C-alpha positions as CSV (number, residue, x, y, z in Angstrom):
1,M,-89.6,83.4,6.6
2,P,-90.7,82.0,10.1
3,A,-92.9,79.0,10.1
4,P,-96.6,79.8,10.5
5,L,-98.8,78.3,13.3
6,L,-101.8,76.2,12.2
7,L,-104.7,76.0,14.5
8,R,-106.4,72.7,13.8
9,Q,-110.2,72.7,14.0
10,V,-110.6,75.8,16.1
11,N,-114.1,77.0,17.0
12,L,-114.5,80.1,14.8
13,L,-116.7,83.1,15.4
14,E,-116.3,85.1,12.2
15,G,-118.9,87.8,12.4
16,P,-122.4,88.8,13.7
17,N,-124.3,87.0,10.9
18,R,-122.2,84.0,10.6
19,P,-122.8,80.7,12.5
20,E,-120.2,79.1,14.7
21,R,-118.1,76.6,12.9
22,R,-114.9,74.6,13.0
23,A,-112.0,75.7,10.8
24,D,-108.3,75.4,10.3
25,V,-106.7,78.8,10.8
26,L,-103.2,79.8,9.8
27,L,-101.4,82.4,12.0
28,E,-98.4,84.3,10.6
29,G,-97.2,86.0,13.7
30,Q,-99.9,88.2,15.1
31,R,-101.8,88.3,11.8
32,L,-104.4,85.8,10.5
33,G,-102.9,84.3,7.4
34,A,-105.8,82.3,6.1
35,I,-109.0,80.6,7.1
36,D,-110.1,77.3,5.7
37,G,-113.3,75.2,6.1
38,S,-113.2,71.8,7.8
39,P,-111.3,69.3,5.6
40,L,-112.9,66.0,4.5
41,A,-112.0,62.9,6.5
42,G,-108.6,61.6,5.3
43,E,-107.7,64.8,3.4
44,S,-105.3,67.5,4.5
45,S,-106.3,71.1,4.8
46,T,-105.4,73.4,1.9
47,L,-103.7,75.5,4.5
48,D,-100.9,72.8,4.7
49,R,-100.0,73.6,1.1
50,T,-100.0,77.4,1.3
51,A,-97.5,78.5,-1.4
52,G,-94.2,80.1,-0.3
53,L,-94.5,79.3,3.4
54,P,-92.5,76.8,5.4
55,S,-94.4,73.8,6.8
56,P,-96.6,75.1,9.6
57,V,-96.4,74.1,13.3
58,E,-99.7,72.5,14.2
59,L,-101.7,73.0,17.3
60,E,-104.8,70.9,18.0
61,A,-107.4,73.7,18.8
62,S,-110.8,72.0,19.0
63,H,-111.2,73.2,22.6
64,L,-110.3,76.8,21.8
65,W,-112.5,79.7,20.4
66,L,-111.2,82.2,17.9
67,G,-113.2,85.5,17.5
68,P,-112.8,89.2,17.1
69,A,-111.3,91.2,19.9
70,L,-113.9,92.5,22.4
71,V,-115.2,96.1,22.5
72,D,-115.8,98.1,25.6
73,P,-118.3,100.9,24.9
74,H,-117.5,103.0,27.9
75,S,-115.0,103.1,30.7
76,V,-113.3,105.8,32.8
77,L,-109.7,107.0,33.0
78,E,-109.2,110.0,35.2
79,D,-105.5,110.7,34.9
80,P,-103.9,109.2,31.8
81,W,-100.3,110.2,32.7
82,L,-99.8,110.3,36.5
83,G,-102.8,108.3,37.8
84,R,-102.1,106.2,40.9
85,A,-105.1,104.0,40.2
86,E,-104.6,103.6,36.4
87,T,-102.7,105.2,33.5
88,L,-103.1,105.2,29.8
89,T,-100.3,102.6,29.5
90,S,-101.5,100.3,32.3
91,L,-105.1,100.4,31.0
92,A,-103.9,99.4,27.5
93,H,-102.0,96.4,29.0
94,A,-105.1,95.4,31.1
95,A,-107.4,95.7,28.1
96,R,-105.1,93.7,25.9
97,S,-104.7,90.9,28.4
98,G,-108.5,90.7,28.8
99,G,-109.1,90.4,25.1
100,Y,-110.3,94.0,24.5
101,G,-109.1,95.6,21.3
102,T,-111.3,98.6,21.5
103,V,-112.1,100.8,24.5
104,A,-114.1,104.0,24.5
105,L,-113.3,106.4,27.4
106,L,-115.9,108.6,29.0
107,P,-115.0,112.3,29.4
108,W,-115.0,111.9,33.2
109,A,-111.5,113.0,34.0
110,Q,-109.3,115.6,35.5
111,P,-109.4,117.9,33.6
112,W,-112.8,117.0,32.1
113,R,-112.5,116.0,28.4
114,D,-114.9,118.6,27.0
115,R,-112.8,120.4,24.3
116,P,-110.7,119.3,21.3
117,E,-107.2,119.8,23.0
118,R,-108.3,117.3,25.7
119,L,-109.2,114.6,23.2
120,M,-105.7,113.8,22.0
121,L,-105.2,110.4,23.7
122,A,-104.2,107.4,21.6
123,W,-102.9,103.8,21.9
124,P,-100.5,102.1,19.5
125,E,-102.1,99.9,16.9
126,P,-103.7,97.4,16.7
127,L,-105.4,98.6,20.0
128,R,-108.0,101.2,19.3
129,L,-108.8,104.0,21.9
130,L,-112.0,106.0,21.3
131,L,-113.0,109.1,23.3
132,W,-116.4,110.3,24.2
133,G,-116.7,114.0,24.1
134,S,-118.7,115.9,26.8
135,F,-122.3,117.0,26.4
136,S,-121.9,119.9,28.9
137,Q,-119.0,122.1,29.9
138,E,-116.9,120.4,32.7
139,G,-119.7,117.9,33.0
140,E,-121.6,120.3,35.2
141,D,-124.9,120.3,33.2
142,L,-125.1,124.1,33.2
143,D,-124.0,125.0,29.7
144,L,-123.5,123.0,26.5
145,A,-119.9,122.1,25.5
146,A,-118.7,122.8,22.0
147,H,-120.2,119.7,20.3
148,A,-119.2,120.3,16.7
149,D,-115.6,121.1,17.7
150,Q,-115.2,117.9,19.8
151,L,-116.7,115.7,17.0
152,A,-114.4,117.3,14.5
153,A,-111.5,116.5,16.7
154,G,-112.4,112.8,16.6
155,A,-114.8,112.2,19.5
156,C,-116.8,109.1,18.9
157,G,-119.9,110.8,20.4
158,L,-121.0,112.9,23.3
159,A,-121.7,111.7,26.8
160,G,-123.1,113.2,30.0
161,F,-122.2,112.3,33.6
162,A,-123.6,109.5,35.7
163,T,-127.0,111.3,36.2
164,L,-129.6,112.6,33.8
165,P,-128.8,116.2,32.7
166,P,-131.6,118.8,32.9
167,L,-134.1,117.8,30.2
168,A,-134.2,121.4,28.9
169,L,-130.5,121.4,28.4
170,L,-130.5,118.0,26.8
171,E,-133.3,118.9,24.5
172,R,-131.7,122.1,23.5
173,G,-128.4,120.4,22.7
174,L,-130.1,117.8,20.6
175,R,-132.2,120.3,18.7
176,L,-129.2,122.4,17.8
177,G,-128.2,119.5,15.5
178,E,-124.4,119.8,16.0
179,T,-124.4,116.1,17.1
180,G,-125.6,114.9,13.7
181,R,-125.9,111.1,13.8
182,H,-123.2,110.7,16.4
183,P,-124.3,108.8,19.5
184,V,-125.3,110.8,22.6
185,L,-124.8,108.8,25.8
186,V,-127.1,109.6,28.7
187,A,-127.6,108.0,32.1
188,P,-131.2,107.2,33.1
189,R,-130.6,108.1,36.7
190,D,-132.0,110.8,38.9
191,L,-129.7,111.5,41.9
192,S,-132.4,113.2,43.8
193,L,-134.5,110.1,43.9
194,T,-131.8,107.7,45.1
195,Q,-132.3,108.6,48.8
196,Q,-128.5,108.4,49.1
197,G,-128.7,104.6,48.8
198,F,-126.3,102.5,46.9
199,V,-128.0,99.1,46.8
200,R,-131.3,98.7,44.9
201,E,-134.4,98.6,47.1
202,R,-135.2,94.9,47.1
203,V,-136.0,92.4,49.9
204,E,-132.5,91.1,50.0
205,A,-131.0,94.6,50.5
206,L,-133.6,95.4,53.2
207,R,-132.8,92.2,55.1
208,G,-129.1,93.1,54.9
209,G,-129.6,96.6,56.2
210,W,-128.0,98.3,53.2
211,P,-128.9,101.9,52.3
212,V,-131.4,101.4,49.5
213,D,-131.9,103.1,46.2
214,P,-135.5,102.8,44.9
215,A,-136.1,101.6,41.3
216,I,-137.9,104.8,40.5
217,S,-134.6,106.6,40.4
218,E,-134.0,104.8,37.1
219,L,-137.5,104.3,35.9
220,L,-138.7,108.0,35.9
221,P,-135.6,109.4,34.0
222,L,-135.8,106.5,31.6
223,Q,-139.4,107.3,30.8
224,S,-138.4,110.9,30.2
225,L,-135.6,109.9,27.8
226,L,-137.8,107.6,25.8
227,T,-140.3,110.4,25.4
228,L,-137.5,112.7,24.2
229,A,-136.4,110.0,21.8
230,D,-139.9,109.8,20.3
231,A,-140.0,113.6,20.0
232,L,-136.5,113.8,18.3
233,P,-136.2,110.6,16.2
234,E,-133.2,112.1,14.4
235,A,-131.1,112.1,17.6
236,S,-129.0,109.0,18.2
237,L,-129.5,108.6,22.0
238,R,-127.7,105.8,23.9
239,L,-128.8,104.7,27.4
240,L,-126.0,104.3,29.9
241,N,-126.1,101.2,32.2
242,I,-129.6,100.0,32.6
243,S,-129.7,98.2,35.9
244,T,-133.3,97.2,37.0
245,A,-135.9,94.7,36.0
246,E,-138.4,97.6,35.7
247,G,-136.1,99.4,33.2
248,V,-135.8,96.3,31.1
249,Q,-139.6,95.8,31.1
250,L,-140.2,99.4,30.0
251,L,-137.8,99.0,27.1
252,R,-139.4,95.7,26.2
253,Q,-142.9,97.1,26.1
254,R,-141.8,99.6,23.5
255,G,-141.0,96.8,21.1
256,G,-138.5,98.0,18.5
257,G,-137.1,101.5,18.0
258,Q,-135.9,102.2,21.5
259,P,-132.4,103.7,21.9
260,P,-129.6,101.2,22.3
261,A,-128.9,100.5,25.9
262,S,-125.8,99.2,27.8
263,V,-125.5,97.2,31.0
264,G,-122.5,96.9,33.3
265,W,-120.9,93.4,33.4
266,W,-120.9,93.2,37.2
267,H,-124.7,93.5,37.3
268,L,-124.9,90.3,35.3
269,L,-122.9,88.3,37.8
270,A,-123.6,89.7,41.3
271,D,-126.7,90.8,43.2
272,S,-127.7,91.7,46.7
273,G,-128.9,88.2,47.4
274,S,-125.6,86.4,46.5
275,L,-122.7,88.7,47.1
276,D,-120.8,88.3,50.4
277,P,-121.3,91.4,52.6
278,A,-117.5,91.8,52.9
279,A,-116.8,91.4,49.2
280,E,-115.8,94.0,46.6
281,G,-118.6,95.1,44.3
282,W,-121.3,96.6,46.5
283,R,-120.5,100.3,45.8
284,M,-121.7,100.7,42.2
285,V,-123.4,103.4,40.0
286,P,-126.0,102.5,39.1
287,S,-126.8,100.6,42.3
288,L,-126.4,96.8,42.5
289,G,-129.7,95.1,42.1
290,G,-131.4,92.0,43.5
291,P,-131.6,88.5,41.9
292,A,-134.6,89.4,39.8
293,D,-132.8,92.4,38.4
294,R,-129.8,90.3,37.4
295,E,-132.0,87.7,35.7
296,A,-134.0,90.4,33.9
297,L,-130.8,92.0,32.6
298,I,-129.5,88.7,31.3
299,A,-132.9,88.0,29.6
300,G,-132.9,91.5,28.1
301,L,-129.5,90.9,26.5
302,A,-130.5,87.5,25.2
303,E,-133.6,88.9,23.5
304,G,-131.9,92.1,22.2
305,T,-133.7,94.6,24.4
306,L,-130.3,95.5,25.7
307,S,-127.5,96.0,23.2
308,A,-124.1,95.9,24.8
309,V,-122.1,94.9,27.9
310,A,-119.8,97.5,29.2
311,V,-116.8,97.1,31.5
312,Q,-117.3,100.6,33.0
313,H,-113.8,100.4,34.3
314,E,-113.4,102.8,37.2
315,A,-110.2,102.3,39.0
316,L,-109.4,103.1,42.7
317,D,-106.0,103.0,44.2
318,A,-105.1,101.0,47.3
319,E,-105.5,103.9,49.7
320,E,-108.9,104.8,48.5
321,R,-110.1,101.2,48.6
322,L,-109.5,101.2,52.3
323,L,-112.1,103.8,53.0
324,P,-115.6,102.7,54.3
325,L,-118.0,101.9,51.5
326,D,-120.1,105.1,52.1
327,Q,-117.1,107.3,51.9
328,R,-115.3,106.1,48.8
329,R,-116.1,106.5,45.1
330,P,-118.2,103.8,43.4
331,G,-116.9,101.5,40.7
332,L,-115.0,98.4,39.8
333,A,-112.0,97.5,37.6
334,G,-111.5,94.3,35.7
335,H,-111.1,94.0,31.9
336,G,-109.4,90.7,32.5
337,L,-112.4,89.2,34.4
338,V,-115.3,90.0,32.0
339,L,-114.9,87.3,29.4
340,P,-114.0,84.3,31.6
341,L,-116.6,85.1,34.3
342,L,-119.4,85.7,31.8
343,W,-118.5,82.6,29.9
344,Q,-118.7,80.6,33.1
345,A,-122.0,82.1,34.1
346,L,-123.8,82.3,30.8
347,V,-122.3,79.7,28.5
348,A,-120.8,76.9,30.7
349,G,-123.3,77.4,33.5
350,G,-126.2,78.6,31.5
351,T,-128.0,78.3,28.1
352,W,-126.1,80.8,26.0
353,S,-124.0,80.0,23.0
354,A,-120.5,81.4,22.4
355,R,-122.0,83.5,19.6
356,Q,-124.5,85.1,21.9
357,L,-121.7,86.1,24.3
358,W,-119.7,87.6,21.5
359,Q,-122.8,89.5,20.4
360,V,-123.0,91.4,23.6
361,L,-119.3,91.8,24.2
362,C,-118.2,92.7,20.6
363,W,-120.8,93.1,17.9
364,G,-123.4,94.8,20.1
365,P,-120.9,97.3,21.4
366,C,-119.8,98.0,17.9
367,G,-123.3,99.0,17.0
368,F,-123.6,101.0,20.2
369,L,-120.6,103.1,19.2
370,D,-121.8,103.3,15.6
371,L,-118.9,101.2,14.3
372,P,-118.9,98.5,11.7
373,P,-119.0,95.1,13.3
374,S,-115.7,93.4,13.9
375,R,-114.9,90.3,11.9
376,V,-112.3,87.6,11.8
377,E,-110.7,87.8,8.4
378,A,-107.3,87.1,6.7
379,G,-104.7,89.9,7.4
380,S,-106.4,91.1,10.6
381,R,-104.7,91.5,14.0
382,D,-108.0,92.2,15.7
383,W,-108.6,88.7,17.0
384,I,-108.4,86.7,20.3
385,L,-108.0,83.0,21.1
386,F,-110.0,82.0,24.2
387,D,-109.6,78.8,26.2
388,P,-112.6,78.3,28.5
389,A,-110.8,75.5,30.4
390,A,-107.5,77.2,31.0
391,P,-106.4,76.3,34.5
392,G,-106.2,79.0,37.2
393,G,-108.6,81.4,35.4
394,F,-107.6,85.0,35.8
395,D,-104.8,85.7,38.3
396,P,-105.3,89.2,39.8
397,G,-101.6,89.2,40.8
398,Q,-100.7,89.0,37.2
399,D,-103.1,91.7,36.1
400,P,-101.2,94.6,34.5
401,S,-103.9,97.0,35.7
402,L,-102.9,99.2,38.7
403,A,-106.4,99.3,40.1
404,A,-106.9,97.9,43.6
405,N,-110.7,97.4,43.3
406,R,-110.8,94.3,41.2
407,P,-113.7,92.1,42.5
408,E,-113.5,88.5,43.6
409,P,-115.6,86.2,41.5
410,P,-119.0,85.7,43.2
411,Q,-118.8,81.9,42.7
412,G,-115.2,81.6,43.8
413,A,-112.6,79.8,41.7
414,F,-113.2,79.8,37.9
415,R,-111.5,78.9,34.6
416,G,-110.9,80.5,31.3
417,R,-108.6,83.1,29.8
418,V,-107.3,84.6,26.6
419,V,-104.3,82.5,25.6
420,A,-103.3,84.4,22.4
421,S,-104.3,87.4,20.4
422,G,-103.2,89.6,17.5
423,L,-103.1,92.4,20.1
424,S,-100.1,91.0,22.0
425,D,-96.6,89.8,21.3
426,P,-96.4,86.0,20.6
427,K,-93.8,85.7,23.4
428,D,-96.7,86.6,25.8
429,W,-99.0,83.9,24.5
430,L,-100.0,80.9,26.6
431,V,-100.0,78.5,23.7
432,R,-97.1,76.9,22.0
433,V,-95.7,79.0,19.1
434,P,-93.1,78.1,16.5
435,P,-89.5,78.4,17.8
436,S,-88.6,80.8,15.0
437,W,-91.1,83.4,16.4
């Protein structure tokens, strides 16, 4: 039997209701073998004496963080098999390298995933691929899709497109009751109110001469959705990508009981007052906000008004990326950037704890998807080991994603990366492993 790897005094994030602590953790290949509390001074850990195992290879890990793999509540994959910007296989590799063990794909694809035979995608274990079914046929918001059939085929819930569907259609679909308690994901965005702008209407955007999108394009549909949620409390509504300070304030005023809401990771890092005019990341849906929007979104996550951070991966190929901003599709790629950049901004450079970050990247998204919270426990392969100080940070040249629209970090160079996980082969780890592996 190969020798196990013993992580000495690793920082452990076990679950949503457990405090951070130091522990010795035994790895048997990709599986967690055992977890032990901090030994007393002068005593060896009981893991050293695990019956039937060779003496473990030790790794001093007090600078590393061990937690459950991250969860992405919604991303986009248009063509799983022949896509030039991303395929099912390349997305799996990109998610794995970024520490994501679960990804839920929106139905936004060609063909649109709105019927059972189009919901047959899967990843090899331990990766978990979830599929949102479609609320309307072909995503056109004219007729309802077959809700019960999609859910019976394994859809994790139903989702609309990037704008609010007609309220009459939405209400009819919810009152039919075929969705049950499955989540229904809806965007609080009214395209007719955006004035064809793609940067939120703030002083910084006006000074820069960007086409502006007023906050009311989010605020009015959000008010309508909250009214509908009050009228239909049995419906499990989810709010897709809140992006404005006004939206956060409206949710906060309701106190408890509002539908869970997600926010895109890029909106927590970049804004129209700090992003270089020539940088990737301006063309987003919903629109990129100003500094006050970014700060309000971070505060909303910290207090629990917002529930989950989404990658909202929308890949473009190199040819499409060369188009002018106003002529190309919006979106960003970057599963491998989310954890290190948010750690740098919110933990190393802010006041957040590691547990707070895992709450919005893992446990919050689990609740958003109506999944039980992920936990670090013996026998699991759903874990990642993160080094906040790993040199070089994330190298886009080594990113297995095919996407050409990965953004540059707003603050330039950074550190941190996933150095090992139960999702990947030990030969790909960036930490020393036993020679017998």
